[in-house]
PyMOL CGO cylinders between C-alpha atoms (Angstrom):
from pymol import cmd
from pymol.cgo import CYLINDER

trace = [
    CYLINDER, -36.52, 52.29, -149.35, -39.06, 49.57, -148.56, 0.3, 1, 1, 1, 1, 1, 1,
    CYLINDER, -39.06, 49.57, -148.56, -39.02, 46.34, -150.51, 0.3, 1, 1, 1, 1, 1, 1,
    CYLINDER, -39.02, 46.34, -150.51, -42.21, 45.21, -152.24, 0.3, 1, 1, 1, 1, 1, 1,
    CYLINDER, -42.21, 45.21, -152.24, -44.10, 42.13, -151.09, 0.3, 1, 1, 1, 1, 1, 1,
    CYLINDER, -44.10, 42.13, -151.09, -42.79, 40.28, -154.15, 0.3, 1, 1, 1, 1, 1, 1,
    CYLINDER, -42.79, 40.28, -154.15, -39.18, 41.13, -153.30, 0.3, 1, 1, 1, 1, 1, 1,
    CYLINDER, -39.18, 41.13, -153.30, -39.65, 40.04, -149.68, 0.3, 1, 1, 1, 1, 1, 1,
    CYLINDER, -39.65, 40.04, -149.68, -41.23, 36.73, -150.76, 0.3, 1, 1, 1, 1, 1, 1,
    CYLINDER, -41.23, 36.73, -150.76, -38.39, 36.11, -153.20, 0.3, 1, 1, 1, 1, 1, 1,
    CYLINDER, -38.39, 36.11, -153.20, -35.85, 36.69, -150.41, 0.3, 1, 1, 1, 1, 1, 1,
    CYLINDER, -35.85, 36.69, -150.41, -37.82, 34.31, -148.18, 0.3, 1, 1, 1, 1, 1, 1,
    CYLINDER, -37.82, 34.31, -148.18, -37.57, 31.52, -150.76, 0.3, 1, 1, 1, 1, 1, 1,
    CYLINDER, -37.57, 31.52, -150.76, -33.85, 32.15, -151.30, 0.3, 1, 1, 1, 1, 1, 1,
    CYLINDER, -33.85, 32.15, -151.30, -33.12, 31.96, -147.57, 0.3, 1, 1, 1, 1, 1, 1,
    CYLINDER, -33.12, 31.96, -147.57, -35.37, 28.92, -147.00, 0.3, 1, 1, 1, 1, 1, 1,
    CYLINDER, -35.37, 28.92, -147.00, -35.24, 26.80, -150.19, 0.3, 1, 1, 1, 1, 1, 1,
    CYLINDER, -35.24, 26.80, -150.19, -36.63, 23.67, -148.48, 0.3, 1, 1, 1, 1, 1, 1,
    CYLINDER, -36.63, 23.67, -148.48, -39.69, 25.38, -147.00, 0.3, 1, 1, 1, 1, 1, 1,
    CYLINDER, -39.69, 25.38, -147.00, -43.10, 26.08, -148.51, 0.3, 1, 1, 1, 1, 1, 1,
    CYLINDER, -43.10, 26.08, -148.51, -44.96, 29.21, -147.44, 0.3, 1, 1, 1, 1, 1, 1,
    CYLINDER, -44.96, 29.21, -147.44, -48.75, 28.80, -147.43, 0.3, 1, 1, 1, 1, 1, 1,
    CYLINDER, -48.75, 28.80, -147.43, -50.64, 32.06, -147.88, 0.3, 1, 1, 1, 1, 1, 1,
    CYLINDER, -50.64, 32.06, -147.88, -54.40, 32.38, -147.47, 0.3, 1, 1, 1, 1, 1, 1,
    CYLINDER, -54.40, 32.38, -147.47, -56.08, 35.19, -149.39, 0.3, 1, 1, 1, 1, 1, 1,
    CYLINDER, -56.08, 35.19, -149.39, -59.63, 36.46, -149.75, 0.3, 1, 1, 1, 1, 1, 1,
    CYLINDER, -59.63, 36.46, -149.75, -60.52, 38.37, -152.90, 0.3, 1, 1, 1, 1, 1, 1,
    CYLINDER, -60.52, 38.37, -152.90, -64.07, 39.52, -153.61, 0.3, 1, 1, 1, 1, 1, 1,
    CYLINDER, -64.07, 39.52, -153.61, -65.37, 37.26, -150.86, 0.3, 1, 1, 1, 1, 1, 1,
    CYLINDER, -65.37, 37.26, -150.86, -63.66, 34.13, -152.26, 0.3, 1, 1, 1, 1, 1, 1,
    CYLINDER, -63.66, 34.13, -152.26, -60.95, 32.46, -150.18, 0.3, 1, 1, 1, 1, 1, 1,
    CYLINDER, -60.95, 32.46, -150.18, -57.97, 30.67, -151.67, 0.3, 1, 1, 1, 1, 1, 1,
    CYLINDER, -57.97, 30.67, -151.67, -54.67, 29.22, -150.50, 0.3, 1, 1, 1, 1, 1, 1,
    CYLINDER, -54.67, 29.22, -150.50, -51.38, 29.77, -152.38, 0.3, 1, 1, 1, 1, 1, 1,
    CYLINDER, -51.38, 29.77, -152.38, -48.19, 27.76, -151.90, 0.3, 1, 1, 1, 1, 1, 1,
    CYLINDER, -48.19, 27.76, -151.90, -44.93, 29.67, -152.47, 0.3, 1, 1, 1, 1, 1, 1,
    CYLINDER, -44.93, 29.67, -152.47, -41.64, 27.79, -152.73, 0.3, 1, 1, 1, 1, 1, 1,
    CYLINDER, -41.64, 27.79, -152.73, -38.24, 27.99, -154.38, 0.3, 1, 1, 1, 1, 1, 1,
    CYLINDER, -38.24, 27.99, -154.38, -39.74, 25.99, -157.25, 0.3, 1, 1, 1, 1, 1, 1,
    CYLINDER, -39.74, 25.99, -157.25, -42.28, 28.75, -157.96, 0.3, 1, 1, 1, 1, 1, 1,
    CYLINDER, -42.28, 28.75, -157.96, -40.63, 32.16, -157.44, 0.3, 1, 1, 1, 1, 1, 1,
    CYLINDER, -40.63, 32.16, -157.44, -42.67, 35.34, -157.39, 0.3, 1, 1, 1, 1, 1, 1,
    CYLINDER, -42.67, 35.34, -157.39, -41.79, 37.63, -160.31, 0.3, 1, 1, 1, 1, 1, 1,
]
cmd.load_cgo(trace, "trace")
């Protein structure tokens, strides 16, 4: 069974609590950057 993106990101933050993952997204032609860290878990 494959894990969802949210589950994989949560595991990333658990394994690397001192790192910040920067994700760039484009939705409807608008770009944005999201920072994911242990301080802001994906739920």
